[in-house]
All heavy atoms as a GROMACS GRO file, in nm:
protein
  531
    1MET      N    1 -21.406   4.871   8.528
    1MET     CA    2 -21.537   4.896   8.471
    1MET      C    3 -21.642   4.833   8.562
    1MET      O    4 -21.624   4.724   8.614
    1MET     CB    5 -21.544   4.836   8.331
    1MET     CG    6 -21.681   4.860   8.266
    1MET     SD    7 -21.704   4.773   8.111
    1MET     CE    8 -21.622   4.883   8.001
    2ALA      N    9 -21.752   4.904   8.581
    2ALA     CA   10 -21.858   4.856   8.669
    2ALA      C   11 -21.935   4.742   8.604
    2ALA      O   12 -21.951   4.736   8.483
    2ALA     CB   13 -21.954   4.970   8.702
    3GLU      N   14 -21.981   4.651   8.688
    3GLU     CA   15 -22.066   4.540   8.641
    3GLU      C   16 -22.201   4.596   8.596
    3GLU      O   17 -22.256   4.685   8.660
    3GLU     CB   18 -22.090   4.442   8.756
    3GLU     CG   19 -21.968   4.365   8.798
    3GLU     CD   20 -21.951   4.237   8.720
    3GLU    OE1   21 -22.052   4.179   8.677
    3GLU    OE2   22 -21.836   4.197   8.700
    4PRO      N   23 -22.257   4.546   8.486
    4PRO     CA   24 -22.390   4.592   8.446
    4PRO      C   25 -22.495   4.547   8.546
    4PRO      O   26 -22.484   4.440   8.604
    4PRO     CB   27 -22.411   4.526   8.309
    4PRO     CG   28 -22.314   4.416   8.302
    4PRO     CD   29 -22.201   4.448   8.395
    5ARG      N   30 -22.595   4.630   8.566
    5ARG     CA   31 -22.705   4.598   8.658
    5ARG      C   32 -22.819   4.543   8.574
    5ARG      O   33 -22.884   4.616   8.502
    5ARG     CB   34 -22.751   4.723   8.732
    5ARG     CG   35 -22.646   4.783   8.820
    5ARG     CD   36 -22.668   4.779   8.967
    5ARG     NE   37 -22.797   4.743   9.015
    5ARG     CZ   38 -22.871   4.819   9.093
    5ARG    NH1   39 -22.833   4.939   9.126
    5ARG    NH2   40 -22.986   4.776   9.139
    6PHE      N   41 -22.841   4.413   8.583
    6PHE     CA   42 -22.942   4.350   8.501
    6PHE      C   43 -23.083   4.370   8.556
    6PHE      O   44 -23.180   4.338   8.490
    6PHE     CB   45 -22.910   4.202   8.482
    6PHE     CG   46 -22.786   4.181   8.400
    6PHE    CD1   47 -22.670   4.137   8.460
    6PHE    CD2   48 -22.785   4.210   8.265
    6PHE    CE1   49 -22.555   4.119   8.385
    6PHE    CE2   50 -22.671   4.193   8.190
    6PHE     CZ   51 -22.555   4.148   8.250
    7ASP      N   52 -23.095   4.424   8.679
    7ASP     CA   53 -23.228   4.453   8.732
    7ASP      C   54 -23.274   4.594   8.694
    7ASP      O   55 -23.389   4.629   8.714
    7ASP     CB   56 -23.231   4.436   8.884
    7ASP     CG   57 -23.131   4.525   8.956
    7ASP    OD1   58 -23.029   4.560   8.896
    7ASP    OD2   59 -23.156   4.558   9.072
    8ILE      N   60 -23.184   4.675   8.637
    8ILE     CA   61 -23.219   4.809   8.591
    8ILE      C   62 -23.231   4.804   8.439
    8ILE      O   63 -23.134   4.820   8.367
    8ILE     CB   64 -23.113   4.913   8.633
    8ILE    CG1   65 -23.092   4.912   8.783
    8ILE    CG2   66 -23.153   5.052   8.584
    8ILE    CD1   67 -23.213   4.951   8.866
    9ARG      N   68 -23.351   4.779   8.393
    9ARG     CA   69 -23.373   4.769   8.249
    9ARG      C   70 -23.422   4.901   8.190
    9ARG      O   71 -23.398   4.929   8.073
    9ARG     CB   72 -23.473   4.658   8.218
    9ARG     CG   73 -23.498   4.648   8.070
    9ARG     CD   74 -23.561   4.522   8.030
    9ARG     NE   75 -23.570   4.520   7.884
    9ARG     CZ   76 -23.609   4.418   7.815
    9ARG    NH1   77 -23.643   4.306   7.876
    9ARG    NH2   78 -23.614   4.424   7.684
   10PHE      N   79 -23.491   4.982   8.269
   10PHE     CA   80 -23.552   5.104   8.218
   10PHE      C   81 -23.493   5.226   8.286
   10PHE      O   82 -23.464   5.224   8.405
   10PHE     CB   83 -23.704   5.099   8.238
   10PHE     CG   84 -23.766   4.983   8.168
   10PHE    CD1   85 -23.791   4.865   8.236
   10PHE    CD2   86 -23.797   4.989   8.034
   10PHE    CE1   87 -23.846   4.755   8.173
   10PHE    CE2   88 -23.853   4.881   7.968
   10PHE     CZ   89 -23.877   4.763   8.038
   11SER      N   90 -23.475   5.332   8.207
   11SER     CA   91 -23.412   5.453   8.258
   11SER      C   92 -23.483   5.575   8.198
   11SER      O   93 -23.521   5.575   8.081
   11SER     CB   94 -23.266   5.453   8.214
   11SER     OG   95 -23.202   5.573   8.250
   12ALA      N   96 -23.499   5.680   8.279
   12ALA     CA   97 -23.556   5.806   8.231
   12ALA      C   98 -23.443   5.891   8.173
   12ALA      O   99 -23.336   5.902   8.232
   12ALA     CB  100 -23.625   5.880   8.344
   13ARG      N  101 -23.467   5.948   8.055
   13ARG     CA  102 -23.368   6.034   7.991
   13ARG      C  103 -23.437   6.158   7.935
   13ARG      O  104 -23.545   6.150   7.879
   13ARG     CB  105 -23.303   5.963   7.872
   13ARG     CG  106 -23.221   5.844   7.905
   13ARG     CD  107 -23.152   5.796   7.781
   13ARG     NE  108 -23.109   5.658   7.798
   13ARG     CZ  109 -23.071   5.580   7.699
   13ARG    NH1  110 -23.073   5.625   7.575
   13ARG    NH2  111 -23.033   5.457   7.722
   14LYS      N  112 -23.368   6.271   7.946
   14LYS     CA  113 -23.420   6.395   7.889
   14LYS      C  114 -23.410   6.386   7.737
   14LYS      O  115 -23.309   6.341   7.683
   14LYS     CB  116 -23.340   6.515   7.939
   14LYS     CG  117 -23.402   6.649   7.902
   14LYS     CD  118 -23.331   6.760   7.975
   14LYS     CE  119 -23.394   6.895   7.961
   14LYS     NZ  120 -23.459   6.931   7.841
   15ASN      N  121 -23.517   6.427   7.670
   15ASN     CA  122 -23.516   6.426   7.524
   15ASN      C  123 -23.413   6.525   7.472
   15ASN      O  124 -23.391   6.630   7.532
   15ASN     CB  125 -23.655   6.460   7.470
   15ASN     CG  126 -23.756   6.352   7.498
   15ASN    OD1  127 -23.723   6.246   7.550
   15ASN    ND2  128 -23.880   6.378   7.463
   16GLU      N  129 -23.351   6.491   7.362
   16GLU     CA  130 -23.245   6.575   7.305
   16GLU      C  131 -23.298   6.673   7.201
   16GLU      O  132 -23.220   6.728   7.124
   16GLU     CB  133 -23.137   6.485   7.244
   16GLU     CG  134 -23.067   6.400   7.347
   16GLU     CD  135 -22.962   6.308   7.287
   16GLU    OE1  136 -22.948   6.306   7.162
   16GLU    OE2  137 -22.895   6.238   7.364
   17ASP      N  138 -23.429   6.697   7.200
   17ASP     CA  139 -23.488   6.783   7.099
   17ASP      C  140 -23.504   6.928   7.144
   17ASP      O  141 -23.571   7.008   7.079
   17ASP     CB  142 -23.622   6.728   7.054
   17ASP     CG  143 -23.723   6.716   7.167
   17ASP    OD1  144 -23.691   6.757   7.281
   17ASP    OD2  145 -23.834   6.666   7.143
   18GLY      N  146 -23.444   6.963   7.258
   18GLY     CA  147 -23.451   7.099   7.307
   18GLY      C  148 -23.574   7.129   7.392
   18GLY      O  149 -23.589   7.240   7.440
   19THR      N  150 -23.661   7.030   7.410
   19THR     CA  151 -23.779   7.049   7.494
   19THR      C  152 -23.748   7.008   7.637
   19THR      O  153 -23.640   6.956   7.666
   19THR     CB  154 -23.898   6.965   7.443
   19THR    OG1  155 -23.865   6.826   7.458
   19THR    CG2  156 -23.930   6.997   7.297
   20ASP      N  157 -23.844   7.028   7.726
   20ASP     CA  158 -23.828   6.985   7.864
   20ASP      C  159 -23.889   6.847   7.886
   20ASP      O  160 -23.914   6.808   8.000
   20ASP     CB  161 -23.893   7.086   7.960
   20ASP     CG  162 -23.812   7.214   7.972
   20ASP    OD1  163 -23.689   7.206   7.958
   20ASP    OD2  164 -23.872   7.320   7.996
   21TYR      N  165 -23.914   6.774   7.779
   21TYR     CA  166 -23.975   6.642   7.791
   21TYR      C  167 -23.871   6.533   7.815
   21TYR      O  168 -23.756   6.546   7.777
   21TYR     CB  169 -24.055   6.607   7.666
   21TYR     CG  170 -24.178   6.692   7.649
   21TYR    CD1  171 -24.194   6.772   7.538
   21TYR    CD2  172 -24.280   6.690   7.744
   21TYR    CE1  173 -24.307   6.850   7.522
   21TYR    CE2  174 -24.393   6.768   7.729
   21TYR     CZ  175 -24.407   6.847   7.617
   21TYR     OH  176 -24.518   6.923   7.603
   22TRP      N  177 -23.920   6.425   7.878
   22TRP     CA  178 -23.837   6.310   7.910
   22TRP      C  179 -23.900   6.185   7.850
   22TRP      O  180 -24.021   6.182   7.824
   22TRP     CB  181 -23.827   6.293   8.061
   22TRP     CG  182 -23.744   6.399   8.126
   22TRP    CD1  183 -23.772   6.532   8.134
   22TRP    CD2  184 -23.620   6.380   8.190
   22TRP    NE1  185 -23.672   6.598   8.200
   22TRP    CE2  186 -23.578   6.508   8.237
   22TRP    CE3  187 -23.540   6.270   8.215
   22TRP    CZ2  188 -23.459   6.526   8.305
   22TRP    CZ3  189 -23.422   6.289   8.284
   22TRP    CH2  190 -23.382   6.415   8.328
   23SER      N  191 -23.820   6.081   7.830
   23SER     CA  192 -23.867   5.952   7.781
   23SER      C  193 -23.816   5.843   7.872
   23SER      O  194 -23.717   5.860   7.942
   23SER     CB  195 -23.818   5.926   7.638
   23SER     OG  196 -23.871   6.022   7.549
   24VAL      N  197 -23.882   5.729   7.869
   24VAL     CA  198 -23.836   5.610   7.940
   24VAL      C  199 -23.774   5.519   7.835
   24VAL      O  200 -23.838   5.485   7.735
   24VAL     CB  201 -23.953   5.538   8.012
   24VAL    CG1  202 -23.903   5.410   8.077
   24VAL    CG2  203 -24.017   5.630   8.115
   25TYR      N  204 -23.647   5.484   7.855
   25TYR     CA  205 -23.574   5.401   7.760
   25TYR      C  206 -23.553   5.261   7.815
   25TYR      O  207 -23.533   5.241   7.934
   25TYR     CB  208 -23.436   5.462   7.730
   25TYR     CG  209 -23.443   5.569   7.625
   25TYR    CD1  210 -23.477   5.698   7.658
   25TYR    CD2  211 -23.417   5.540   7.492
   25TYR    CE1  212 -23.485   5.797   7.563
   25TYR    CE2  213 -23.424   5.638   7.396
   25TYR     CZ  214 -23.459   5.766   7.431
   25TYR     OH  215 -23.467   5.863   7.336
   26ASP      N  216 -23.555   5.165   7.724
   26ASP     CA  217 -23.518   5.028   7.753
   26ASP      C  218 -23.367   5.022   7.737
   26ASP      O  219 -23.314   5.038   7.626
   26ASP     CB  220 -23.587   4.933   7.656
   26ASP     CG  221 -23.558   4.788   7.679
   26ASP    OD1  222 -23.447   4.755   7.729
   26ASP    OD2  223 -23.644   4.704   7.647
   27THR      N  224 -23.295   5.004   7.846
   27THR     CA  225 -23.148   5.008   7.840
   27THR      C  226 -23.090   4.890   7.764
   27THR      O  227 -22.975   4.895   7.722
   27THR     CB  228 -23.087   5.014   7.981
   27THR    OG1  229 -23.124   4.896   8.054
   27THR    CG2  230 -23.134   5.138   8.056
   28PHE      N  231 -23.168   4.782   7.745
   28PHE     CA  232 -23.119   4.667   7.670
   28PHE      C  233 -23.119   4.695   7.521
   28PHE      O  234 -23.032   4.650   7.449
   28PHE     CB  235 -23.203   4.544   7.699
   28PHE     CG  236 -23.188   4.487   7.838
   28PHE    CD1  237 -23.113   4.550   7.936
   28PHE    CD2  238 -23.250   4.370   7.871
   28PHE    CE1  239 -23.100   4.498   8.064
   28PHE    CE2  240 -23.238   4.317   7.998
   28PHE     CZ  241 -23.163   4.380   8.094
   29THR      N  242 -23.220   4.769   7.473
   29THR     CA  243 -23.233   4.795   7.330
   29THR      C  244 -23.185   4.934   7.291
   29THR      O  245 -23.155   4.959   7.174
   29THR     CB  246 -23.379   4.781   7.283
   29THR    OG1  247 -23.457   4.885   7.343
   29THR    CG2  248 -23.435   4.644   7.317
   30GLY      N  249 -23.183   5.027   7.389
   30GLY     CA  250 -23.147   5.165   7.360
   30GLY      C  251 -23.261   5.244   7.298
   30GLY      O  252 -23.243   5.358   7.256
   31LEU      N  253 -23.380   5.185   7.293
   31LEU     CA  254 -23.496   5.249   7.232
   31LEU      C  255 -23.595   5.293   7.339
   31LEU      O  256 -23.596   5.237   7.450
   31LEU     CB  257 -23.565   5.151   7.137
   31LEU     CG  258 -23.481   5.099   7.021
   31LEU    CD1  259 -23.556   4.989   6.946
   31LEU    CD2  260 -23.447   5.213   6.927
   32PRO      N  261 -23.682   5.390   7.306
   32PRO     CA  262 -23.786   5.426   7.402
   32PRO      C  263 -23.873   5.304   7.434
   32PRO      O  264 -23.901   5.222   7.346
   32PRO     CB  265 -23.867   5.533   7.328
   32PRO     CG  266 -23.771   5.590   7.228
   32PRO     CD  267 -23.685   5.474   7.187
   33ALA      N  268 -23.913   5.293   7.559
   33ALA     CA  269 -23.997   5.181   7.602
   33ALA      C  270 -24.138   5.200   7.545
   33ALA      O  271 -24.187   5.312   7.531
   33ALA     CB  272 -24.001   5.175   7.754
   34VAL      N  273 -24.201   5.087   7.514
   34VAL     CA  274 -24.338   5.087   7.464
   34VAL      C  275 -24.419   4.994   7.555
   34VAL      O  276 -24.381   4.879   7.577
   34VAL     CB  277 -24.345   5.038   7.318
   34VAL    CG1  278 -24.489   5.032   7.270
   34VAL    CG2  279 -24.261   5.127   7.228
   35VAL      N  280 -24.530   5.046   7.608
   35VAL     CA  281 -24.617   4.968   7.695
   35VAL      C  282 -24.757   4.973   7.636
   35VAL      O  283 -24.811   5.082   7.614
   35VAL     CB  284 -24.617   5.021   7.840
   35VAL    CG1  285 -24.718   4.948   7.925
   35VAL    CG2  286 -24.478   5.010   7.900
   36ASN      N  287 -24.814   4.856   7.610
   36ASN     CA  288 -24.949   4.847   7.553
   36ASN      C  289 -24.963   4.934   7.428
   36ASN      O  290 -25.064   5.001   7.409
   36ASN     CB  291 -25.055   4.883   7.655
   36ASN     CG  292 -25.060   4.787   7.770
   36ASN    OD1  293 -25.032   4.669   7.754
   36ASN    ND2  294 -25.094   4.836   7.887
   37GLY      N  295 -24.859   4.936   7.345
   37GLY     CA  296 -24.863   5.011   7.220
   37GLY      C  297 -24.835   5.159   7.233
   37GLY      O  298 -24.837   5.231   7.133
   38THR      N  299 -24.806   5.207   7.354
   38THR     CA  300 -24.780   5.349   7.377
   38THR      C  301 -24.631   5.370   7.403
   38THR      O  302 -24.575   5.311   7.496
   38THR     CB  303 -24.862   5.401   7.496
   38THR    OG1  304 -25.000   5.382   7.470
   38THR    CG2  305 -24.835   5.548   7.521
   39THR      N  306 -24.569   5.454   7.322
   39THR     CA  307 -24.430   5.490   7.344
   39THR      C  308 -24.422   5.587   7.461
   39THR      O  309 -24.496   5.685   7.466
   39THR     CB  310 -24.371   5.556   7.217
   39THR    OG1  311 -24.385   5.466   7.108
   39THR    CG2  312 -24.224   5.590   7.236
   40LEU      N  313 -24.334   5.558   7.554
   40LEU     CA  314 -24.322   5.636   7.677
   40LEU      C  315 -24.228   5.754   7.656
   40LEU      O  316 -24.113   5.754   7.699
   40LEU     CB  317 -24.277   5.548   7.792
   40LEU     CG  318 -24.371   5.431   7.823
   40LEU    CD1  319 -24.314   5.343   7.932
   40LEU    CD2  320 -24.509   5.482   7.861
   41ASP      N  321 -24.280   5.855   7.585
   41ASP     CA  322 -24.203   5.977   7.561
   41ASP      C  323 -24.291   6.098   7.588
   41ASP      O  324 -24.408   6.085   7.621
   41ASP     CB  325 -24.146   5.979   7.419
   41ASP     CG  326 -24.254   5.978   7.312
   41ASP    OD1  327 -24.373   5.970   7.346
   41ASP    OD2  328 -24.219   5.985   7.194
   42ALA      N  329 -24.232   6.214   7.579
   42ALA     CA  330 -24.302   6.341   7.604
   42ALA      C  331 -24.363   6.343   7.745
   42ALA      O  332 -24.476   6.387   7.765
   42ALA     CB  333 -24.407   6.369   7.498
   43LEU      N  334 -24.286   6.294   7.842
   43LEU     CA  335 -24.329   6.292   7.982
   43LEU      C  336 -24.256   6.400   8.060
   43LEU      O  337 -24.149   6.446   8.019
   43LEU     CB  338 -24.297   6.155   8.043
   43LEU     CG  339 -24.351   6.032   7.972
   43LEU    CD1  340 -24.293   5.906   8.034
   43LEU    CD2  341 -24.502   6.031   7.975
   44GLY      N  342 -24.311   6.437   8.174
   44GLY     CA  343 -24.238   6.521   8.267
   44GLY      C  344 -24.130   6.439   8.335
   44GLY      O  345 -24.135   6.316   8.335
   45ARG      N  346 -24.032   6.506   8.392
   45ARG     CA  347 -23.920   6.434   8.455
   45ARG      C  348 -23.967   6.340   8.566
   45ARG      O  349 -23.927   6.224   8.571
   45ARG     CB  350 -23.818   6.533   8.510
   45ARG     CG  351 -23.700   6.463   8.574
   45ARG     CD  352 -23.601   6.560   8.628
   45ARG     NE  353 -23.487   6.486   8.681
   45ARG     CZ  354 -23.377   6.542   8.723
   45ARG    NH1  355 -23.363   6.673   8.719
   45ARG    NH2  356 -23.280   6.469   8.771
   46GLU      N  357 -24.049   6.389   8.656
   46GLU     CA  358 -24.093   6.307   8.769
   46GLU      C  359 -24.175   6.187   8.720
   46GLU      O  360 -24.159   6.076   8.769
   46GLU     CB  361 -24.175   6.391   8.867
   46GLU     CG  362 -24.210   6.317   8.993
   46GLU     CD  363 -24.276   6.407   9.097
   46GLU    OE1  364 -24.241   6.526   9.105
   46GLU    OE2  365 -24.363   6.356   9.169
   47GLU      N  366 -24.262   6.211   8.623
   47GLU     CA  367 -24.343   6.103   8.568
   47GLU      C  368 -24.255   5.997   8.502
   47GLU      O  369 -24.275   5.877   8.522
   47GLU     CB  370 -24.443   6.158   8.468
   47GLU     CG  371 -24.536   6.054   8.410
   47GLU     CD  372 -24.635   6.113   8.311
   47GLU    OE1  373 -24.611   6.223   8.257
   47GLU    OE2  374 -24.736   6.046   8.286
   48ALA      N  375 -24.155   6.040   8.425
   48ALA     CA  376 -24.065   5.945   8.360
   48ALA      C  377 -23.986   5.864   8.464
   48ALA      O  378 -23.971   5.742   8.449
   48ALA     CB  379 -23.969   6.019   8.266
   49ASP      N  380 -23.938   5.929   8.570
   49ASP     CA  381 -23.868   5.858   8.677
   49ASP      C  382 -23.959   5.756   8.744
   49ASP      O  383 -23.918   5.642   8.769
   49ASP     CB  384 -23.816   5.956   8.783
   49ASP     CG  385 -23.691   6.030   8.741
   49ASP    OD1  386 -23.618   5.981   8.653
   49ASP    OD2  387 -23.668   6.139   8.797
   50ASP      N  388 -24.083   5.797   8.773
   50ASP     CA  389 -24.178   5.707   8.839
   50ASP      C  390 -24.211   5.586   8.752
   50ASP      O  391 -24.216   5.473   8.800
   50ASP     CB  392 -24.306   5.780   8.877
   50ASP     CG  393 -24.287   5.880   8.990
   50ASP    OD1  394 -24.182   5.876   9.058
   50ASP    OD2  395 -24.379   5.963   9.010
   51VAL      N  396 -24.233   5.611   8.623
   51VAL     CA  397 -24.267   5.501   8.532
   51VAL      C  398 -24.148   5.407   8.517
   51VAL      O  399 -24.164   5.285   8.518
   51VAL     CB  400 -24.313   5.556   8.395
   51VAL    CG1  401 -24.326   5.444   8.292
   51VAL    CG2  402 -24.445   5.630   8.409
   52ALA      N  403 -24.027   5.460   8.506
   52ALA     CA  404 -23.907   5.375   8.495
   52ALA      C  405 -23.893   5.289   8.621
   52ALA      O  406 -23.864   5.169   8.611
   52ALA     CB  407 -23.783   5.461   8.473
   53ASP      N  408 -23.915   5.348   8.738
   53ASP     CA  409 -23.907   5.272   8.864
   53ASP      C  410 -24.011   5.160   8.866
   53ASP      O  411 -23.981   5.047   8.906
   53ASP     CB  412 -23.928   5.363   8.985
   53ASP     CG  413 -23.809   5.453   9.012
   53ASP    OD1  414 -23.699   5.428   8.957
   53ASP    OD2  415 -23.827   5.550   9.088
   54LEU      N  416 -24.134   5.191   8.824
   54LEU     CA  417 -24.240   5.091   8.821
   54LEU      C  418 -24.206   4.977   8.725
   54LEU      O  419 -24.219   4.859   8.760
   54LEU     CB  420 -24.372   5.156   8.781
   54LEU     CG  421 -24.490   5.062   8.763
   54LEU    CD1  422 -24.528   4.997   8.895
   54LEU    CD2  423 -24.610   5.138   8.706
   55LEU      N  424 -24.160   5.011   8.605
   55LEU     CA  425 -24.124   4.908   8.508
   55LEU      C  426 -24.007   4.823   8.557
   55LEU      O  427 -24.006   4.701   8.537
   55LEU     CB  428 -24.092   4.970   8.373
   55LEU     CG  429 -24.211   5.034   8.300
   55LEU    CD1  430 -24.162   5.105   8.174
   55LEU    CD2  431 -24.316   4.930   8.266
   56ASN      N  432 -23.909   4.885   8.623
   56ASN     CA  433 -23.796   4.809   8.677
   56ASN      C  434 -23.841   4.715   8.788
   56ASN      O  435 -23.793   4.601   8.797
   56ASN     CB  436 -23.686   4.903   8.728
   56ASN     CG  437 -23.603   4.957   8.615
   56ASN    OD1  438 -23.572   4.887   8.520
   56ASN    ND2  439 -23.568   5.084   8.624
   57ALA      N  440 -23.934   4.759   8.872
   57ALA     CA  441 -23.986   4.673   8.979
   57ALA      C  442 -24.061   4.554   8.919
   57ALA      O  443 -24.045   4.440   8.964
   57ALA     CB  444 -24.076   4.752   9.072
   58GLN      N  445 -24.142   4.579   8.817
   58GLN     CA  446 -24.215   4.470   8.751
   58GLN      C  447 -24.118   4.374   8.684
   58GLN      O  448 -24.136   4.252   8.691
   58GLN     CB  449 -24.313   4.526   8.649
   58GLN     CG  450 -24.429   4.599   8.710
   58GLN     CD  451 -24.518   4.665   8.607
   58GLN    OE1  452 -24.478   4.685   8.492
   58GLN    NE2  453 -24.639   4.698   8.648
   59TYR      N  454 -24.016   4.427   8.619
   59TYR     CA  455 -23.916   4.343   8.553
   59TYR      C  456 -23.842   4.256   8.655
   59TYR      O  457 -23.821   4.137   8.632
   59TYR     CB  458 -23.818   4.431   8.475
   59TYR     CG  459 -23.712   4.355   8.404
   59TYR    CD1  460 -23.742   4.277   8.293
   59TYR    CD2  461 -23.580   4.358   8.448
   59TYR    CE1  462 -23.643   4.206   8.227
   59TYR    CE2  463 -23.481   4.287   8.384
   59TYR     CZ  464 -23.514   4.211   8.273
   59TYR     OH  465 -23.415   4.140   8.208
   60ALA      N  466 -23.806   4.316   8.769
   60ALA     CA  467 -23.735   4.241   8.873
   60ALA      C  468 -23.823   4.128   8.928
   60ALA      O  469 -23.776   4.016   8.951
   60ALA     CB  470 -23.692   4.334   8.986
   61ARG      N  471 -23.952   4.156   8.948
   61ARG     CA  472 -24.043   4.052   8.997
   61ARG      C  473 -24.053   3.936   8.898
   61ARG      O  474 -24.054   3.820   8.937
   61ARG     CB  475 -24.182   4.109   9.024
   61ARG     CG  476 -24.196   4.174   9.160
   61ARG     CD  477 -24.340   4.199   9.198
   61ARG     NE  478 -24.407   4.290   9.107
   61ARG     CZ  479 -24.403   4.422   9.115
   61ARG    NH1  480 -24.335   4.479   9.211
   61ARG    NH2  481 -24.467   4.497   9.030
   62ARG      N  482 -24.063   3.969   8.769
   62ARG     CA  483 -24.072   3.863   8.667
   62ARG      C  484 -23.946   3.777   8.665
   62ARG      O  485 -23.951   3.658   8.639
   62ARG     CB  486 -24.096   3.924   8.528
   62ARG     CG  487 -24.237   3.971   8.506
   62ARG     CD  488 -24.266   3.997   8.360
   62ARG     NE  489 -24.170   4.086   8.295
   62ARG     CZ  490 -24.180   4.218   8.288
   62ARG    NH1  491 -24.280   4.280   8.344
   62ARG    NH2  492 -24.087   4.289   8.226
   63ARG      N  493 -23.832   3.840   8.691
   63ARG     CA  494 -23.704   3.767   8.691
   63ARG      C  495 -23.680   3.697   8.824
   63ARG      O  496 -23.583   3.622   8.836
   63ARG     CB  497 -23.589   3.861   8.661
   63ARG     CG  498 -23.588   3.910   8.518
   63ARG     CD  499 -23.468   3.997   8.486
   63ARG     NE  500 -23.342   3.949   8.538
   63ARG     CZ  501 -23.261   3.862   8.478
   63ARG    NH1  502 -23.295   3.809   8.364
   63ARG    NH2  503 -23.147   3.827   8.533
   64GLY      N  504 -23.761   3.727   8.924
   64GLY     CA  505 -23.742   3.665   9.055
   64GLY      C  506 -23.629   3.728   9.134
   64GLY      O  507 -23.572   3.665   9.222
   65THR      N  508 -23.598   3.855   9.104
   65THR     CA  509 -23.493   3.928   9.176
   65THR      C  510 -23.559   4.043   9.250
   65THR      O  511 -23.676   4.070   9.232
   65THR     CB  512 -23.385   3.982   9.081
   65THR    OG1  513 -23.447   4.072   8.987
   65THR    CG2  514 -23.316   3.870   9.007
   66THR      N  515 -23.482   4.112   9.330
   66THR     CA  516 -23.534   4.230   9.399
   66THR      C  517 -23.480   4.355   9.331
   66THR      O  518 -23.373   4.353   9.270
   66THR     CB  519 -23.494   4.231   9.546
   66THR    OG1  520 -23.351   4.226   9.555
   66THR    CG2  521 -23.557   4.114   9.619
   67HIS      N  522 -23.551   4.463   9.347
   67HIS     CA  523 -23.512   4.590   9.286
   67HIS      C  524 -23.485   4.689   9.395
   67HIS      O  525 -23.546   4.700   9.491
   67HIS     CB  526 -23.620   4.639   9.192
   67HIS     CG  527 -23.598   4.777   9.142
   67HIS    ND1  528 -23.486   4.811   9.069
   67HIS    CD2  529 -23.670   4.889   9.154
   67HIS    CE1  530 -23.494   4.939   9.038
   67HIS    NE2  531 -23.604   4.988   9.088
   0.00000   0.00000   0.00000
């Protein structure tokens, strides 16, 4: 079994509601990520990937690790 990656906290996932929308999930909680009171859902794929990358980079900096 692979070791968990603790620097990858956020992941983009396609919504399961039959739409073409994507959400950014917090992999620690399994819930959609919320930033400044906004749930990160109903995004395009590229936007969700970019936001997940940005949040992971910020998380890594706060932890003092590299992403």
